[in-house]
PAFILO-514306 format. One record per residue (C-alpha): residue number from 1; residue in three letters; y, z, x. Coordinates in steps of 0.25 Angstrom, whole numbers. Example, Ala and Ser with C-alpha at 12.3 -4.5 7.8 and 13.67 -1.06 7.14 Angstrom:
! PAFILO-514306
+-----+------+-------+-------+-------+
! pos ! code !    py !    pz !    px !
+-----+------+-------+-------+-------+
!   1 !  ala !   -18 !    31 !    49 !
!   2 !  ser !    -4 !    29 !    55 !
+-----+------+-------+-------+-------+
//
This chain:
! PAFILO-514306
+-----+------+-------+-------+-------+
! pos ! code !    py !    pz !    px !
+-----+------+-------+-------+-------+
!   1 !  met !   134 !  -114 !  -209 !
!   2 !  asn !   138 !  -128 !  -203 !
!   3 !  lys !   143 !  -141 !  -208 !
!   4 !  lys !   129 !  -147 !  -207 !
!   5 !  asn !   123 !  -137 !  -216 !
!   6 !  ile !   134 !  -139 !  -226 !
!   7 !  thr !   133 !  -154 !  -226 !
!   8 !  thr !   118 !  -153 !  -228 !
!   9 !  ala !   119 !  -143 !  -239 !
!  10 !  leu !   129 !  -152 !  -246 !
!  11 !  leu !   119 !  -164 !  -245 !
!  12 !  val !   108 !  -155 !  -250 !
!  13 !  ala !   116 !  -150 !  -262 !
!  14 !  val !   120 !  -164 !  -266 !
!  15 !  ile !   106 !  -170 !  -266 !
!  16 !  val !    99 !  -158 !  -271 !
!  17 !  gly !   110 !  -154 !  -281 !
!  18 !  thr !   110 !  -168 !  -287 !
!  19 !  ile !    95 !  -169 !  -289 !
!  20 !  leu !    95 !  -155 !  -296 !
!  21 !  asn !   107 !  -159 !  -304 !
!  22 !  ile !   100 !  -172 !  -309 !
!  23 !  ile !    88 !  -164 !  -312 !
!  24 !  asn !    95 !  -152 !  -319 !
!  25 !  ser !   107 !  -158 !  -325 !
!  26 !  tyr !   103 !  -173 !  -328 !
!  27 !  glu !   107 !  -173 !  -342 !
!  28 !  val !   120 !  -166 !  -340 !
!  29 !  ile !   124 !  -176 !  -329 !
!  30 !  val !   119 !  -189 !  -336 !
!  31 !  asn !   126 !  -185 !  -350 !
!  32 !  gly !   138 !  -179 !  -343 !
!  33 !  thr !   138 !  -166 !  -351 !
!  34 !  phe !   143 !  -157 !  -341 !
!  35 !  thr !   147 !  -143 !  -344 !
!  36 !  gly !   152 !  -132 !  -335 !
!  37 !  lys !   138 !  -126 !  -335 !
!  38 !  asn !   132 !  -139 !  -331 !
!  39 !  met !   143 !  -141 !  -320 !
!  40 !  leu !   140 !  -128 !  -314 !
!  41 !  arg !   125 !  -131 !  -314 !
!  42 !  ile !   127 !  -144 !  -307 !
!  43 !  met !   136 !  -138 !  -297 !
!  44 !  leu !   126 !  -126 !  -294 !
!  45 !  thr !   115 !  -137 !  -292 !
!  46 !  tyr !   123 !  -142 !  -280 !
!  47 !  ile !   128 !  -129 !  -275 !
!  48 !  thr !   114 !  -123 !  -274 !
!  49 !  pro !   107 !  -133 !  -265 !
!  50 !  phe !   120 !  -133 !  -256 !
!  51 !  cys !   119 !  -118 !  -255 !
!  52 !  val !   104 !  -117 !  -252 !
!  53 !  ser !   105 !  -129 !  -242 !
!  54 !  leu !   117 !  -122 !  -235 !
!  55 !  tyr !   110 !  -109 !  -234 !
!  56 !  ser !    97 !  -114 !  -229 !
!  57 !  ser !   103 !  -123 !  -218 !
!  58 !  thr !   112 !  -111 !  -214 !
!  59 !  lys !   101 !  -102 !  -213 !
!  60 !  ala !    92 !  -112 !  -206 !
!  61 !  ser !   103 !  -114 !  -196 !
!  62 !  lys !   105 !   -99 !  -193 !
!  63 !  gln !    90 !   -97 !  -191 !
!  64 !  lys !    90 !  -109 !  -181 !
!  65 !  ala !   101 !  -103 !  -173 !
+-----+------+-------+-------+-------+
//
């Protein structure tokens, strides 16, 4: 795992997570009706693409080597 993989995973998480949160939690975000459950969902929506991207890039880097 290197710095480039982490940076790329963060970028993917921000872009994909934001799009997914807009799709899935639009009403909560617009109305400002945040609950603990909603906040957990929103955080997981960013964490999931980060983990997938980091795993994929790390695996690809190892296969290349």
